[in-house]
C-alpha positions in Angstrom: -36.3 33.1 45.1 -33.0 33.2 47.2 -32.1 36.3 44.3 -34.9 38.8 44.6 -34.1 38.7 48.2 -31.2 39.7 47.8 -32.4 42.6 46.0 -34.7 43.6 48.2 -31.9 43.3 51.2 -29.1 45.7 48.7 -32.3 48.0 48.9 -33.3 47.8 51.7 -30.3 48.7 53.1 -29.1 51.5 50.3 -32.4 53.0 51.8 -31.1 52.2 55.7 -27.3 54.4 55.0 -29.9 57.7 53.6 -31.2 57.3 56.3 -28.1 57.6 58.5 -26.0 60.1 56.6 -30.0 62.4 56.4 -29.0 61.8 60.6 -25.4 62.2 60.2 -26.1 65.3 58.8 -28.5 66.7 61.1 -27.1 66.3 64.7 -24.5 68.9 63.9 -27.3 71.1 63.1 -28.8 71.1 65.7 -25.8 71.8 67.7 -24.5 74.8 65.8 -27.7 75.6 66.3 -27.0 75.9 69.6 -24.4 77.9 69.8 -25.2 79.9 67.4 -28.1 80.8 69.6 -25.2 81.0 73.2 -23.1 83.3 71.0 -22.2 86.6 71.5 -19.1 87.2 69.2 -20.5 88.0 65.8 -17.2 86.3 64.6 -17.6 83.2 66.5 -21.7 83.3 65.6 -20.7 84.1 61.7 -18.5 81.4 61.8 -20.7 78.4 64.1 -24.3 79.5 61.3 -21.0 78.7 57.7 -21.0 75.3 59.7 -24.3 75.2 60.4 -25.3 75.8 56.8 -22.6 73.4 55.3 -23.6 70.9 57.6 -27.6 71.6 56.0 -26.0 71.9 51.8 -24.9 68.6 52.7 -28.1 67.0 54.4 -30.5 68.4 50.7 -27.4 66.9 48.8 -28.6 63.1 49.5 -32.2 63.8 49.9 -31.8 65.2 46.7 -29.9 62.3 45.4 -32.1 60.0 47.2 -34.8 61.3 46.2 -33.3 60.8 42.2 -33.3 57.9 42.7 -36.0 56.8 43.0 -37.2 58.2 40.0 -35.2 56.6 38.4 -36.7 53.4 39.0 -33.9 52.1 41.7 -36.2 50.4 44.7 -34.9 51.4 48.0 
C-alpha cells in the first residue's frame, strides 16, 4: 500500500512541477505585455514582443508535453 501512495505522491509532485513551470512562463508574459503597452520605440516594442512570444511558446510546449503524458497513460 505504501508503494501505491508513493506513486501517487510522485504523480502529484510531477503535476505541481508542471503547474509551477506553466506559471513561471506566464508571469514574464504579463511583464513583457506591460512593457509593450508602454513602449513608444518600435525597436524596443519588437524586442519585448519577441520575449513575450518566446515565453508563450514555452508555456504551450509545457502544456503539450503534459497533455501527451496524460494521453499515454501517465497518471499525473
